[in-house]
C-alpha positions as CSV (number, residue, x, y, z in Angstrom):
1,X,179.5,108.9,92.2
2,X,179.5,106.7,89.0
3,X,176.7,107.4,86.5
4,X,174.1,104.7,86.8
5,X,172.2,102.9,83.9
6,X,169.1,105.0,84.7
7,X,169.0,108.1,86.7
8,X,166.3,110.2,88.3
9,X,166.7,113.8,87.0
10,X,165.1,116.8,88.5
11,X,165.0,119.5,85.8
12,X,164.3,123.2,86.4
13,X,163.2,125.8,83.9
14,X,161.3,123.3,81.9
15,X,159.3,125.9,80.0
16,X,162.3,127.8,78.8
17,X,163.8,127.3,75.4
18,X,166.6,125.3,76.8
19,X,164.3,123.4,79.4
20,X,161.9,122.3,76.8
21,X,164.8,120.6,74.8
22,X,166.4,119.2,77.8
23,X,163.0,117.6,78.9
24,X,163.0,115.6,75.6
25,X,166.5,114.8,75.6
26,X,167.0,113.8,79.1
27,X,164.1,111.3,78.9
28,X,166.5,108.9,77.1
29,X,168.7,108.7,80.2
30,X,166.0,108.0,82.8
31,X,163.1,109.4,84.9
32,X,162.7,113.1,84.4
33,X,160.8,115.2,86.7
34,X,160.5,118.7,85.0
35,X,159.4,121.8,86.7
36,X,158.1,125.1,85.4
37,X,158.3,128.3,87.4
38,X,154.7,127.8,88.5
39,X,155.5,124.4,89.9
40,X,158.7,125.4,91.6
41,X,159.4,128.8,92.4
42,X,163.2,129.3,92.5
43,X,162.9,132.4,94.6
44,X,161.5,130.1,97.5
45,X,164.5,128.3,99.0
46,X,162.3,126.2,101.2
47,X,160.2,124.9,98.3
48,X,163.4,124.1,96.3
49,X,164.7,122.0,99.4
50,X,161.4,120.3,99.9
51,X,161.2,119.4,96.3
52,X,164.6,117.8,96.3
53,X,163.9,116.0,99.6
54,X,160.8,114.6,98.2
55,X,162.2,113.4,94.8
56,X,165.6,112.2,95.8
57,X,167.1,112.8,92.4
58,X,170.5,111.5,91.5
59,X,171.1,114.4,89.0
60,X,169.6,117.9,89.2
61,X,169.7,119.9,85.9
62,X,169.1,123.7,86.5
63,X,168.1,125.3,83.3
64,X,166.1,127.9,84.9
65,X,167.6,131.4,84.7
66,X,166.6,135.1,84.8
67,X,167.7,136.1,81.2
68,X,166.2,139.5,80.6
69,X,169.7,141.2,80.3
70,X,168.4,144.8,80.2
71,X,165.6,144.6,82.6
72,X,167.9,143.1,85.1
73,X,169.5,146.4,85.5
74,X,166.3,147.5,87.2
75,X,165.2,144.2,88.6
76,X,168.4,143.3,90.4
77,X,166.9,141.4,93.3
78,X,164.8,139.1,91.0
79,X,167.8,138.3,88.9
80,X,169.9,137.6,91.9
81,X,167.4,135.5,93.6
82,X,167.1,133.4,90.4
83,X,170.7,133.4,89.1
84,X,172.7,133.5,92.3
85,X,170.7,132.4,95.2
86,X,168.8,129.6,93.9
87,X,171.8,127.8,92.3
88,X,173.6,127.9,95.7
89,X,170.3,126.3,97.4
90,X,170.1,123.7,94.7
91,X,174.0,122.9,95.1
92,X,173.6,122.6,98.9
93,X,170.8,120.2,98.7
94,X,172.5,118.2,95.8
95,X,175.6,117.8,98.0
96,X,173.7,116.8,101.0
97,X,171.9,114.2,98.8
98,X,175.0,113.1,97.0
99,X,173.5,114.2,93.6
100,X,175.2,115.7,90.6
101,X,174.3,119.2,89.7
102,X,174.3,120.5,86.1
103,X,174.1,124.1,85.7
104,X,174.2,126.6,82.8
105,X,176.1,129.8,82.9
106,X,177.2,132.5,80.5
107,X,180.0,134.1,78.5
108,X,178.5,137.4,80.3
109,X,180.7,136.6,83.4
110,X,183.6,138.0,81.3
111,X,184.2,141.7,80.3
112,X,184.9,140.8,76.7
113,X,188.1,143.0,76.5
114,X,190.6,140.5,75.5
115,X,191.5,139.6,71.9
116,X,191.2,135.8,72.1
117,X,188.9,133.2,73.3
118,X,188.4,132.9,76.9
119,X,189.5,129.8,78.8
120,X,187.8,128.7,82.2
121,X,190.5,130.2,84.4
122,X,190.6,133.6,82.8
123,X,189.6,136.4,85.1
124,X,186.0,137.3,85.2
125,X,184.7,140.8,85.1
126,X,180.9,141.0,84.3
127,X,179.9,144.3,82.8
128,X,176.1,144.1,83.8
129,X,173.9,142.8,86.6
130,X,172.9,139.7,84.7
131,X,176.5,138.6,84.3
132,X,177.2,139.4,87.9
133,X,174.3,137.4,89.1
134,X,175.3,134.4,86.9
135,X,178.9,134.7,88.3
136,X,177.5,134.7,91.8
137,X,175.6,131.6,91.1
138,X,178.9,129.7,89.8
139,X,180.6,130.8,93.0
140,X,177.8,129.5,95.3
141,X,177.7,126.2,93.6
142,X,181.5,125.6,94.0
143,X,181.2,126.8,97.7
144,X,178.8,124.1,98.3
145,X,181.5,121.4,97.6
146,X,179.4,118.9,95.9
147,X,179.6,117.2,92.5
148,X,178.8,119.6,89.7
149,X,179.2,120.7,86.1
150,X,179.0,124.5,85.4
151,X,178.6,124.7,81.7
152,X,179.2,128.3,80.3
153,X,177.6,128.8,76.9
154,X,176.7,131.8,74.8
155,X,174.1,133.4,72.4
156,X,171.6,130.4,73.1
157,X,168.8,130.1,70.7
158,X,166.4,127.1,69.5
159,X,163.4,126.2,67.6
160,X,161.1,127.4,70.4
161,X,161.2,130.3,72.7
162,X,162.1,133.9,72.5
163,X,165.6,134.5,71.1
164,X,167.6,136.4,68.5
165,X,166.7,133.8,65.7
166,X,163.1,134.4,66.2
167,X,163.5,138.2,66.5
168,X,165.4,138.4,63.3
169,X,162.8,136.3,61.4
170,X,159.8,138.4,62.8
171,X,161.7,141.5,61.5
172,X,162.6,140.0,58.2
173,X,158.8,139.5,57.5
174,X,158.1,142.9,58.1
175,X,161.1,145.1,57.1
176,X,163.1,145.5,53.9
177,X,166.3,146.8,55.8
178,X,167.7,146.3,59.2
179,X,170.6,147.5,61.2
180,X,172.5,144.9,63.5
181,X,175.5,145.2,65.7
182,X,178.7,144.1,64.1
183,X,181.3,144.9,66.6
184,X,180.3,142.1,69.1
185,X,181.5,138.5,68.4
186,X,180.8,135.0,69.8
187,X,179.4,131.8,68.9
188,X,175.6,131.2,68.5
189,X,174.8,128.1,70.3
190,X,171.7,126.0,69.7
191,X,169.5,124.3,72.4
192,X,169.8,121.2,70.2
193,X,173.5,121.2,70.6
194,X,173.5,121.8,74.2
195,X,170.9,119.2,74.9
196,X,172.9,116.6,73.0
197,X,176.1,117.5,74.8
198,X,174.4,117.3,78.2
199,X,173.1,113.9,77.5
200,X,176.6,112.9,76.3
201,X,178.2,114.3,79.6
202,X,175.7,112.4,81.6
203,X,176.2,109.1,79.8
204,X,180.0,109.1,80.7
205,X,181.3,107.6,83.9
206,X,181.5,110.3,86.7
207,X,184.3,111.1,88.9
208,X,184.3,113.9,91.6
209,X,187.5,115.2,89.9
210,X,185.3,116.2,86.8
211,X,183.5,118.8,88.9
212,X,184.1,122.2,87.7
213,X,183.5,124.8,85.0
214,X,183.4,124.0,81.4
215,X,182.9,126.1,78.3
216,X,180.3,124.6,76.0
217,X,179.6,126.4,72.8
218,X,179.4,125.8,69.2
219,X,182.5,126.0,67.0
220,X,183.5,129.1,65.1
221,X,182.8,132.8,65.5
222,X,180.7,135.4,64.0
223,X,179.1,138.9,65.0
224,X,175.4,139.6,65.7
225,X,175.4,141.0,62.2
226,X,177.0,138.0,60.5
227,X,174.5,135.9,62.5
228,X,171.6,137.8,61.3
229,X,172.6,137.4,57.9
230,X,173.0,133.7,58.2
231,X,169.5,133.3,59.8
232,X,167.8,135.0,56.8
233,X,170.0,133.1,54.3
234,X,169.4,129.7,55.8
235,X,165.7,130.3,56.3
236,X,165.1,131.3,52.7
237,X,167.1,128.2,51.6
238,X,164.6,126.1,53.5
239,X,161.4,128.0,52.9
240,X,162.0,130.3,49.9
241,X,162.3,134.0,49.6
242,X,158.5,134.7,49.5
243,X,158.4,134.0,53.2
244,X,160.6,137.1,53.9
245,X,160.9,140.8,52.8
246,X,164.4,141.2,54.0
247,X,167.5,140.1,52.0
248,X,170.7,139.4,53.7
249,X,172.6,142.3,51.9
250,X,169.8,144.7,53.4
251,X,171.1,143.7,56.9
252,X,173.4,146.6,57.5
253,X,176.3,146.6,60.1
254,X,176.5,149.1,63.0
255,X,178.6,149.7,66.0
256,X,177.1,148.7,69.4
257,X,177.4,152.5,70.4
258,X,174.7,153.1,68.0
259,X,172.3,150.8,69.5
260,X,171.9,151.9,73.0
261,X,170.7,149.4,75.5
262,X,170.3,149.4,79.3
263,X,173.0,146.7,79.9
264,X,176.5,146.9,78.5
265,X,177.5,143.8,76.6
266,X,181.0,142.2,76.1
267,X,182.8,142.9,72.8
268,X,184.2,139.5,72.7
269,X,182.1,136.5,73.8
270,X,184.2,133.9,72.4
271,X,184.8,130.8,74.7
272,X,187.6,128.3,74.4
273,X,186.1,124.5,74.5
274,X,189.6,122.9,74.8
275,X,188.8,121.8,78.4
276,X,185.6,120.1,77.4
277,X,187.3,118.2,74.5
278,X,190.2,117.1,76.7
279,X,188.1,115.9,79.7
280,X,185.1,114.5,78.0
281,X,186.2,113.9,74.3
282,X,183.3,116.1,73.5
283,X,182.9,119.0,71.0
284,X,179.8,120.8,69.7
285,X,179.2,121.4,65.8
286,X,180.1,124.6,64.1
287,X,177.6,127.3,64.6
288,X,176.4,127.3,60.9
289,X,175.9,123.5,61.0
290,X,173.9,123.9,64.2
291,X,171.9,126.7,62.6
292,X,171.0,124.4,59.8
293,X,169.7,121.8,62.0
294,X,167.4,124.4,63.7
295,X,166.2,125.6,60.6
296,X,165.2,122.2,59.4
297,X,162.8,122.1,62.3
298,X,161.1,125.4,61.8
299,X,157.8,125.6,60.0
300,X,156.8,128.5,57.6
301,X,154.8,130.1,60.5
302,X,157.4,129.6,63.3
303,X,158.4,133.1,63.6
304,X,156.3,134.8,66.2
């Protein structure tokens, strides 16, 4: 298919942090039909098929996901239904309709044990149920055989929603010292950057040969510790130190083993974006630049 001037887009996960951003960004491309969980239950395959049959979209953008990484260890069936089964159903329906499916995946499909950034063809090896369910979703989409873009991203955050940025800001208002993991690295990637990139991808002429997996993250690399310090520093530069009790130097580095959680995380979450640049001439901004843009959109009372 070639991208039309205006498209009819079905967007899932409209109430999530990425979905809310996409609902706004995708509107510039055409007609957007956005669905929250209450309107479209992705654990109901029949409802998914009926919705797609009724709307006849030209593009399906799946921003819905089960993202509670630790809870997924005990809620495996729900994580699998949303992250693995539902993308397969969406892909099958899109293939039958001749629509393009855009789906977001994660760095957690990798085990994080290699010392350099992952490319799309590197062997996967998820360490937790969440990563395994997202990998199964990728595989189900590919098996459907239709036009698709699987966009792997990492450490997603934005001006709204529950994410690491808002957690750090909430803690920074209440605490004078904080310990944050320093031996896991990756690229914080904002919903603003993902939304802008998605629009650019959909504006470009489409060929079925473009179908596949692409890594889509902001440039650069940091640790959770470095990211936390940057959040506090940038927030204070916009809003002043009286808003926060916590200073960057009081955010102390710890090892992941000293912060036990239910689900194991990869040490290295860095994704190589070369394929995206080569195929679409598209690159996301540096993570600190993207963080500045998000900070410019926060108000003094944004942190929950």
